[in-house]
C-alpha positions in Angstrom: 0.0 0.0 0.0 1.4 3.4 -1.0 2.1 6.1 1.5 -0.5 8.9 1.6 2.0 11.6 2.3 4.8 13.0 0.1 8.0 11.2 0.7 10.2 13.5 2.7 13.9 13.7 1.9 15.9 16.0 4.2 18.5 18.3 2.7 21.1 17.0 5.1 21.8 13.8 7.0 20.4 13.3 10.5 23.3 12.6 12.9 24.0 12.4 16.6 26.0 15.4 17.8 26.1 14.5 21.5 25.5 11.2 23.3 25.0 11.2 27.1 25.2 7.4 27.8 24.4 7.6 31.5 21.2 9.6 30.7 20.2 7.6 27.6 20.1 10.9 25.7 21.1 11.5 22.1 21.1 15.0 20.6 20.4 15.0 16.9 21.5 17.4 14.2 18.6 17.8 11.7 17.8 20.0 8.8 16.1 23.3 9.7 12.4 22.8 10.6 9.3 24.8 11.3 7.2 24.1 14.4 4.0 23.6 12.5 5.6 21.2 10.0 7.7 19.2 12.5 5.4 16.1 12.0 7.0 15.6 8.5 10.5 15.5 9.9 9.4 13.5 13.0 7.7 10.9 10.8 10.9 10.7 8.7 13.1 10.1 11.8 10.7 7.4 13.1 10.6 5.7 9.8 14.4 6.0 9.4 14.8 4.3 12.8 12.2 1.6 11.9 10.5 2.7 15.1 6.8 2.9 16.0 5.0 5.9 17.3 3.1 5.2 20.5 1.9 8.7 21.3 2.3 12.3 20.2 2.0 15.4 22.3 2.4 19.0 21.2 2.8 21.9 23.7 3.4 25.6 23.2 7.0 25.2 21.8 7.7 21.5 22.3 6.8 18.3 20.4 7.1 15.1 22.5 6.6 11.8 20.9 6.7 8.5 22.6 8.3 5.9 20.3 9.3 2.3 20.5 12.7 1.3 19.0 13.6 -2.4 19.3 11.4 -2.9 22.3 12.8 0.2 24.1 10.7 3.3 24.7 12.2 6.7 23.9 10.8 10.2 24.0 11.7 12.1 20.8 11.5 15.7 21.7 11.8 18.7 19.5 12.1 22.3 20.9 10.9 25.0 18.5 13.1 28.0 19.3 16.4 26.1 19.4 15.4 23.7 16.6 16.8 21.0 18.9 15.7 17.4 18.4 16.7 14.7 20.9 15.9 11.2 21.9 15.6 10.2 25.6 15.4 6.6 26.7 12.7 6.1 29.3 14.8 3.4 31.0 18.4 4.5 30.3 20.0 1.6 32.1 17.9 -1.1 30.4 18.3 0.7 27.0 22.1 1.1 27.0 22.7 -1.3 24.1 20.0 0.4 21.9 21.4 3.8 22.8 24.9 2.8 21.9 23.7 1.3 18.6 21.9 4.5 17.7 24.9 6.7 18.7 27.2 4.7 16.5 24.8 4.2 13.6 23.9 7.9 13.4 27.4 9.4 13.5 
């Protein structure tokens, strides 16, 4: 079945710029994005990771998506003003292997 949305292709690669292993946090470098159109980039990141979206929440200047990657739950957060996107493992100690994989894969 074909996708109903236009296939998004970012102008630049998405990479990890900082990895805080003890916190299970990965800071991502992404193409420039607009708050109202973050869903397109967010969907691309989730698809790129072969993850699944569990829940989405949008606040005044922050997108927070709960995603499942290889059985581990992460919050993918995107802050509008800084254009910062990061992943946070909900259980950092139990997700060390997945975090390490993502950090090395997205370098």
